[in-house]
C-alpha positions in Angstrom: 49.0 -11.6 19.6 45.6 -12.9 18.4 43.8 -15.1 20.8 41.1 -17.6 20.2 38.0 -15.5 20.1 35.2 -17.9 20.3 34.1 -21.1 22.0 30.6 -22.2 21.4 28.8 -24.9 23.3 25.4 -26.0 22.2 23.2 -28.0 24.5 20.4 -29.6 22.5 17.2 -30.9 24.0 15.6 -34.2 23.1 12.9 -32.2 21.4 15.3 -30.8 18.7 13.9 -31.5 15.3 17.1 -31.4 13.2 20.6 -30.3 13.6 23.2 -29.3 11.0 25.6 -32.0 9.9 29.2 -31.8 11.0 30.1 -30.7 7.4 27.5 -27.9 7.6 28.9 -26.7 11.0 32.5 -26.9 9.7 31.5 -24.7 6.7 30.0 -22.1 9.1 33.2 -22.1 11.1 35.4 -21.9 8.0 33.4 -18.9 6.8 33.7 -17.1 10.2 37.5 -17.7 10.2 38.6 -17.6 6.5 36.0 -15.3 5.0 34.9 -12.9 7.8 38.2 -13.1 9.8 36.2 -13.2 13.1 38.5 -15.7 14.8 41.5 -17.9 14.2 39.9 -21.1 15.6 36.5 -22.2 16.9 35.3 -25.4 18.6 31.7 -26.3 18.8 30.4 -29.0 21.1 27.0 -30.5 20.7 25.2 -32.6 23.2 22.2 -34.5 21.9 20.2 -37.5 23.1 22.3 -40.0 21.0 25.7 -38.7 22.1 28.2 -35.8 21.8 29.9 -34.3 18.8 32.8 -31.9 18.6 33.5 -29.9 15.4 36.6 -27.7 15.2 38.1 -25.5 12.6 41.2 -23.3 12.6 44.2 -23.1 14.9 45.1 -22.1 18.4 46.3 -18.6 17.4 48.1 -16.9 14.5 51.5 -17.9 15.8 50.6 -21.4 16.7 49.3 -23.4 13.7 48.4 -26.5 15.7 44.8 -27.5 14.8 42.1 -27.5 17.4 40.8 -30.7 19.0 38.1 -31.6 21.5 40.9 -31.5 24.1 42.1 -28.0 23.3 42.1 -25.7 26.4 40.5 -22.4 25.8 40.6 -19.1 27.7 36.9 -18.5 27.7 37.0 -15.2 29.5 33.7 -13.3 29.4 31.7 -16.2 28.0 31.4 -17.3 31.7 29.1 -14.3 32.2 26.6 -15.8 29.8 26.6 -19.2 31.6 26.3 -17.6 35.0 23.3 -15.4 34.0 21.6 -18.4 32.4 22.0 -20.4 35.6 20.7 -17.5 37.6 17.7 -17.2 35.3 17.0 -20.9 35.7 17.2 -20.6 39.5 14.8 -17.7 39.5 12.4 -19.6 37.3 12.5 -22.5 39.7 11.9 -20.2 42.7 15.3 -21.0 44.3 16.4 -17.4 44.4 14.9 -14.0 43.5 16.7 -11.3 41.5 16.1 -8.7 44.2 17.7 -11.0 46.9 20.7 -9.3 48.5 24.1 -10.8 47.8 24.7 -11.0 51.6 21.9 -13.7 51.8 24.2 -16.2 50.0 27.5 -15.4 51.7 28.8 -16.7 55.0 27.6 -14.9 58.1 29.7 -11.9 59.0 30.9 -11.3 55.4 31.0 -7.6 54.7 29.3 -6.5 51.5 29.5 -2.9 50.5 26.5 -0.9 49.4 26.2 0.7 46.1 24.4 4.1 45.7 22.9 3.6 49.1 21.3 0.2 48.6 22.3 -3.4 49.2 23.8 -5.2 46.2 21.4 -7.8 44.8 21.8 -10.8 42.5 20.3 -8.6 39.7 23.0 -6.0 40.3 25.7 -8.8 39.9 24.1 -10.2 36.8 23.8 -6.9 35.1 27.2 -5.6 36.2 25.7 -2.7 38.0 26.9 -3.6 41.6 29.7 -1.1 41.7 32.1 -3.8 42.7 35.6 -3.6 41.1 36.1 -5.6 37.9 39.0 -7.6 39.5 39.9 -8.1 43.2 42.8 -6.0 44.4 44.9 -9.1 45.1 44.6 -10.7 41.7 47.9 -11.2 40.0 48.1 -11.8 36.2 50.2 -14.7 35.0 51.7 -12.4 32.4 51.4 -9.0 30.9 49.6 -10.6 28.0 46.8 -11.7 30.4 46.2 -8.0 31.3 46.4 -6.9 27.6 43.6 -9.4 26.7 41.2 -7.9 29.2 
């Protein structure tokens, strides 16, 4: 079963010169879905100084023709990695953390953190997926077989 492939959130600073209109964004989404077959439905949220806009196009999935809205719940999956890395980069820039800080520095005292290739796992290792930690915890249960297939 096809899943919703993309959710895009744009945060726009007050310094932004010009943004595409809703119609222009909707046309881009229509091209991605109808012309290039890159998804079945996409929602774009834009936050700007004068308010918020939500532009959607397509449906929830191929077997569910309901149109998307600003209230549609999305399985965002790996998109969270991007947001996490952006937050880490911002924290490094502000001097709140360092990329070479060991993970153990930010965990409760007594938490056992394994080593990887003979060195302590760092925030950089986590961000670049080179920590050697398993993809999923051993006690994670999928809600359905389809959840595992989507991974």
